[in-house]
N, C-alpha and C positions, 0 to 999 in steps of 0.2 A: 406506522408502517404503512410503505403504498407499493403503488406498483411501477414500474420506469423499464424503455426501453428508446427515449429518447434523450437528450446530451439534456435535457432542461433540467434534469437531477429535482428534488426537492422544493419547495416553495417557504420560504421559511418568516410566520413572524413577528417582527423585533419589536422592543420597546426602543423607541430612540432614545428616551432619557435613561436606559441604563448602561455603563460602565463594560467595554469589550473586555472578553478575559484575555489576559498576560497570557505571550505562547512562548514557550524556548523552543525550536521547531531541532528535529534531532537529522542529518543532513549527512549523507558517507562523501560528503565533496562540496564542491563551491556551484554547485548547481543542483536543479530538479526535473524530475520529466515533467513533460508538460502538463499532464492530469495533472499530477501534484501542486503546481504551481497554477493553477487554475482553482482547484480543489481552496488554495489560501485564500486565496486574489475574491473569490466570493462570498466568503465567510468575512473579509475585512469588508467587501461591498455591502456586505446585512446588518453589517457594524455589530457585530459578538466575537468577533475576534481581534487583536494587535500584538503582533508579531514584535516580543521584544528582545531578544538574538536568535542566534545560530549556535549552537555544538554540532564541530561539523569531526569526523572519525578519519581523526590523523595516518589510522595504519592504510582503510581504504583510498586515501584523496592521494595520501603521496605514491601509490602503485595505479593510479588514472591520469599515468601522462603520458606524450607522444610516443616515448620509447622503443624502439621492435622488440628488446627485448623482452623488456617487460609485457608488450601486451601479446608477444610466444606465450609469457609467463602464466599470463592469469586464463587465453584459451586453455593452455593442456590441466591447470587447475580445474576450469572448470569441464572438459574431459573425463576429469578425474570420477567429476562428482555426478554430470548428466549420462554419460556412459553414448548411449545408442542416438538418445535425443540432441546431443551438444550438438549438430549443425542447424536441425532447425531449430535452437534458441539463441546459435552466432544468426544465423542468416534473421532469425527478426528483430533479434534486436541491434543487433551488430551494421549486417549488411542493407538492412534494407526495413530502420525501425519506422512502425506506423505512426502517425504527428502526435498521437500522444502516451510515446514513450520516448522520445525526441527530449536530448540538452534540452533545458534551457540556464544560463550563466543567472546565477545571484546579481550581479552587475546590469544584468538587464528587465528585473523586475524592481519593481519605482518605492515598492513596502520593506525590500531589504536593506537599506541602509543605515542596518543594527551593529550590535558587538558580536564578532564571530569568532568564539574557540575556538581551538584543537585541542582535540580532547583523544588520549589513548585508551580504551580499556584493556580492563583483563579476560581472562577466564573468569567465568563463574564456576563453581565447584560440581556443579555435573555436566552442564551445558549452556548454551548462551554464556553473555557479558554482562559485567557488572563498572560502572564511571566509576570513576574516579570520586570519593568523598569530597572532595576540594569540591568540583563541577557541581554535584549534589546540590553541596549549598546554596549556592550560588541563586542555582536554577531554581530553587525553594523559596528565597529569601527574598526576589526579584518578580515570578510571573508566578501563574496559579496551573498551569497546564502545562503538557510538552505533549509536543504531537511525533511520532517517529512515521520519519520519508525513509532512517536506514538506522545500521548499527543495530541491523540482522535482532537475533533473540536476545532484549536489556529485562536485565533481572534485578535485585538487590535496590538499594534505599529511592532508588529514582522512579520508583511505580507507586511509592508511598507517599513519599515528601511534598510534592505537588498538591495543592487543594485535592485538584479533581487528574492527581496521576497523570500516566504516558496513555495514550488515545494512539492508536495503532488503525492502519483500514486490511479489514482482509478481503479480496476482490472473490468471492463465495460464499454458500452460505453454509455457517462453521457446524450448522444443524447437520447437514448431509455429504458436499463437500470441502474437506481440508487440508493442505498443503501445497502443491506445485504440478505443473504449471497455470498461472488464472484461464480459468474456461476449461482444457483442455478435454478431464473427465465427464464434464457436462458436455463437451459434444461427443467424444465418443460414447457414451453413456445415450445419447440422444433424449437431454431431458430436453423436457419442452419449460421449464422455469429452473431461473439461478437467484443467487442473490448477491451484493454484496454487504457484508458489517463491518461497523463503526465500532468495534471495544474497549473499554478499559481496562489496561491488559492489570494479568495478575503474577505468577510465580508460573500459574499453571498453561498448557498450552495451548491453548486456542481456548483458553476456561476465562478470561474475561468477559466481565459481565456487558452487554448488548445496550451502545448507547442511542446509535442507530442503527435502520436493514433500513436496504429497500429491496424489495422483487424485481427483476430482472425478468422481460418475458422472450421465452429463448426459440419457442416454438416452429420460426418460420426461417431460423440463422440455418443458414447452407451452407457455410465453413465458419473452419475455427478463426479466423479473424473479424468474424463477424458477430460469435460470441465474443470473444476479449471487447473490439468495442464498446457492447451495450454496456460490462460491466464495469466498463473505465470509466464510459461517460457516465453509470447511475453516480459513482463516487461523487461528482459534480458538488453537488449540493450537498453530502451526507456530512463534510465538517461543519459547513452551517449550521444547520439539525441538527448536530450533536450538542455539541458549544452553549447553543440558543438553551436545551432542554437542563443543561445542567447547570448554566447562570441559574435556570430558576428555580431549583432545589428540588428537579425529578428523577430519582432515582431508575440510574441502568438497570435492565434485566438482567440476571442475573443466570446462567447457564447451568444446570446441574452435570456432573462430567458423566453423566450414563448416557446424556443427550445429544452428546456432539456425533457428529459424524467418521466416517473411517480417514484415518492418516494416508494418501495420497501423496505420492514422492515421481520421479518423473515416467513416462514409462521405459516398460521394456522393449525386448525388439521384437515381440506381438506385437503388441500392444500401439509400436510405432508405424510398424505396417499397417493395421489396420486405420489409425489415424491418415495418414497418407494416403490411402485408396479412398477413404472416406471423402480427404479433403480435394483428393484430385476430382471425385466425380463431381461433387457439389459446386466447386472452382467453374467442371464445366458444362454443368448445369445453367451455373449462370451467365457463361459465354452465348451458349443455345438460345438462351430464353431474350438476349437481345435481338 
């Protein structure tokens, strides 16, 4: 484990003679967030990853079109889920997304000329969703690990059939901050340190074994965008670090359920006001310091 507050991420010592880990990526459409594309590219450059196929959530991809009615429907669904936080979320992710949250089309990624499989997941018995048996069988037969950048909470055989399971990023230290939105609760609480966790998923929410972890210095982060940017930047090298560890036969660190932090959700009215006041003051200080 190491500390990170720059865009460099983890350095990985690689064995040039070792075979890259064959992977399937789970996506919500034919595009990736820029931070995720950077993490994949780093792992490929480090010689620890070979992307063999992409599985796309057909339900989500079908709704991500340019139709005005579909866009309005997505906003209404988001408002129902996010409540008073909706305008903040919409501005950050749609109106003025930072560079790390911009979408990059798969056709623009040099490694993405691989089979793309459209998949319609089914609801799990309790919460989350499961992938069809035929998709799981193909993924397990042709790749050794699945990296989740979409599909929400996944359950079922996909978690155990591939040799190295399903890896997923949590842009927070699961021992202290779980849930959403990224970096908001650390910022509201004034945390001096955050973290990014790469886990091998299990049926337990956030209870997967830790494949890689990066500690992130937040002590001088004056605004939420500062916090968020540092967390996403720290994650760039973590996929490479985690895959190198798994390839070397190292066992991920298991976390007891009692050691998991509280599960946060989107801020309510009072917390949103606190956030907006603090973030506005932080932005003003930055302007005045110039």
